[in-house]
Each structure stands twice: as structure tokens, then as C-alpha cells.
Legacy VTK file of the C-alpha trace (Angstrom):
# vtk DataFile Version 3.0
C-alpha trace
ASCII
DATASET POLYDATA
POINTS 90 float
108.707 -97.247 50.277
107.559 -99.367 47.356
109.396 -99.151 44.021
107.141 -101.350 41.916
103.451 -101.991 42.041
102.636 -105.567 43.055
101.255 -106.414 39.623
104.432 -105.310 37.856
106.676 -107.237 40.220
104.567 -110.378 39.872
104.576 -110.083 36.084
108.358 -109.612 36.016
108.941 -112.669 38.203
106.562 -114.783 36.087
108.390 -113.756 32.899
111.756 -114.608 34.442
110.517 -118.028 35.564
109.061 -118.747 32.105
112.363 -117.826 30.480
114.325 -120.061 32.861
111.919 -122.939 32.224
112.355 -122.460 28.476
116.121 -122.509 28.855
115.970 -125.770 30.805
113.631 -127.323 28.214
116.007 -126.466 25.365
119.015 -127.720 27.309
117.250 -131.033 27.967
116.059 -131.554 24.397
119.321 -130.768 22.571
122.672 -132.504 22.821
125.585 -130.296 23.904
126.828 -130.221 20.282
123.370 -129.290 18.969
123.102 -126.490 21.520
126.545 -125.242 20.481
125.563 -125.257 16.795
122.195 -123.636 17.531
123.916 -120.796 19.389
126.478 -120.340 16.616
123.628 -120.187 14.104
121.833 -117.623 16.263
124.991 -115.480 16.125
124.647 -115.454 12.342
127.295 -118.011 11.453
126.806 -119.940 8.211
127.092 -123.725 7.958
130.547 -123.552 6.388
131.908 -121.320 9.166
130.349 -123.542 11.844
131.893 -126.611 10.219
135.330 -125.019 10.070
135.156 -123.807 13.670
134.094 -127.240 14.979
136.280 -129.309 12.623
133.299 -131.108 11.110
132.021 -131.273 7.554
129.461 -128.805 6.277
127.113 -131.760 5.734
127.398 -132.704 9.400
126.611 -129.128 10.418
123.520 -129.209 8.182
122.436 -132.545 9.667
122.767 -131.171 13.208
120.673 -128.142 12.211
118.018 -130.413 10.713
117.810 -132.323 14.018
117.662 -129.045 15.964
114.791 -127.759 13.810
112.871 -131.002 14.327
113.422 -131.124 18.089
112.483 -127.481 18.656
109.728 -127.529 16.013
111.091 -124.466 14.224
111.213 -123.803 10.514
114.612 -122.398 9.621
117.389 -120.190 10.916
115.325 -117.088 11.660
112.775 -119.066 13.669
115.643 -120.754 15.530
117.168 -117.361 16.367
113.829 -116.090 17.688
113.271 -119.265 19.693
116.680 -119.044 21.346
116.232 -115.326 22.069
112.905 -116.049 23.763
114.626 -118.690 25.913
117.521 -116.398 26.782
120.075 -118.500 24.914
120.965 -116.056 22.140
LINES 1 91
90 0 1 2 3 4 5 6 7 8 9 10 11 12 13 14 15 16 17 18 19 20 21 22 23 24 25 26 27 28 29 30 31 32 33 34 35 36 37 38 39 40 41 42 43 44 45 46 47 48 49 50 51 52 53 54 55 56 57 58 59 60 61 62 63 64 65 66 67 68 69 70 71 72 73 74 75 76 77 78 79 80 81 82 83 84 85 86 87 88 89
């Protein structure tokens, strides 16, 4: 007995593989600290809270975010959140 039509199963597998590839791409392009800050940002944390949590200055948190935006080619926090959600990292 078949639960899913072939087309649906194929589409689901393709989507899963795309998401995994996106996750690997992000992991390769960001440093571990940048990935940590990106995920904290995606959870809605502000620069000051990130800085306090990681024992860095707010300026350093902002600099990391600037590098993250450049590497991922996103324009701001909302775009970063969407990007990470699409990759399965948020």
C-alpha cells in the first residue's frame, strides 16, 4: 500500500536535500562565533544582550553581524532570520 504519490515523495526528498545543503553552506561560510551570533539574532536577541551573554562588547557584536550580513548577502536582521529559517538553522 502506498502512502504518498511518487511526485510528493520526490518533492519532499528534494526539499530536504536542499535544506541540508543550505545548512552546510552556512556552516562553511561562517565562523563558529558568527554562527552563534547569527542564531542568537534569529532568536530575537539584541546586540547588547548578545554582547553580555558572550562577554564581548556591543561593538564587537555589531562587527560580527556586519560580517555575517556580508557573507550571507542579507540586508539586516529580518533577512538574516528568514535566511536561517530557510536553512533550518533558526
